[in-house]
C-alpha positions in Angstrom: -61.8 -9.3 -34.3 -60.0 -6.4 -32.8 -60.7 -2.9 -33.9 -58.0 -0.3 -34.8 -58.7 1.4 -31.4 -58.0 -1.9 -29.6 -54.7 -2.3 -31.5 -53.7 1.3 -30.8 -54.6 0.8 -27.1 -52.5 -2.4 -27.0 -49.6 -0.6 -28.7 -49.9 2.3 -26.2 -49.9 -0.2 -23.2 -46.9 -1.9 -24.7 -45.2 1.4 -25.1 -45.9 2.3 -21.5 -44.6 -1.1 -20.3 -41.4 -0.7 -22.5 -40.8 2.8 -21.1 -41.1 1.5 -17.5 -38.8 -1.4 -18.3 -36.3 1.0 -19.9 -36.4 3.3 -16.9 -36.0 0.3 -14.5 -33.1 -1.1 -16.6 -31.5 2.4 -16.8 -31.7 2.7 -13.0 -30.2 -0.7 -12.5 -27.3 0.1 -14.9 -26.7 3.4 -13.1 -26.6 1.6 -9.7 -24.3 -1.0 -11.1 -22.0 1.7 -12.6 -21.9 3.4 -9.2 -20.9 0.1 -7.6 -18.2 -0.6 -10.2 -16.8 2.9 -9.6 -16.8 2.3 -5.8 -14.9 -0.9 -6.3 -12.5 0.8 -8.6 -11.9 3.6 -6.1 -11.4 1.0 -3.3 -8.9 -0.8 -5.5 -7.0 2.5 -6.1 -7.0 3.1 -2.3 -5.7 -0.4 -1.6 -3.0 0.0 -4.3 -1.9 3.3 -2.7 -1.8 1.6 0.7 0.3 -1.2 -0.7 2.7 1.2 -2.3 2.9 3.1 1.0 3.5 -0.2 2.8 6.3 -1.0 0.4 7.9 2.4 1.0 7.5 1.8 4.8 9.2 -1.6 4.4 12.0 -0.1 2.3 12.6 2.5 4.9 12.5 -0.1 7.6 15.1 -2.1 5.8 17.3 0.9 5.4 16.9 1.7 9.1 17.9 -1.9 10.0 20.9 -1.7 7.7 22.0 1.5 9.4 21.6 0.0 12.8 23.5 -3.0 11.8 26.3 -0.8 10.5 26.3 1.2 13.7 26.4 -2.0 15.8 29.2 -3.4 13.7 31.2 -0.2 14.1 30.5 -0.1 17.8 31.6 -3.8 18.2 34.7 -3.1 16.2 35.6 0.0 18.3 34.8 -2.0 21.5 37.1 -4.8 20.4 39.9 -2.4 19.6 39.4 -0.6 22.9 39.5 -3.9 24.8 42.6 -5.0 23.0 44.3 -1.6 23.8 43.3 -1.9 27.5 44.7 -5.4 27.6 48.0 -4.3 26.1 48.1 -1.4 28.5 47.5 -3.7 31.4 50.3 -6.0 30.2 52.8 -3.2 29.7 51.6 0.3 30.6 54.7 1.9 29.0 54.6 0.1 25.6 52.6 2.7 23.7 52.1 6.4 23.2 54.6 9.0 24.5 56.2 6.5 26.8 57.2 4.2 24.0 59.3 6.9 22.3 
């Protein structure tokens, strides 16, 4: 049979083992927590990049619309100018001061 000293020694050894296990588990939890925080931070950075990308796309769309508007105006002006030149070639005196 085990004496009281043997039981206390076993309890002490168990306590030492439990303390080591607790410390190991605590370290693993801290490491996992750090990894989760790193993933969360990377997710926030990615989200910010996506938002910035969306803003860039919106600006690009606005720029394209502006260029299309400018091109349409230029084409319209060009067509009007060509028509005026054609009329002038057909009859140089049919417009402006000479028409009055």
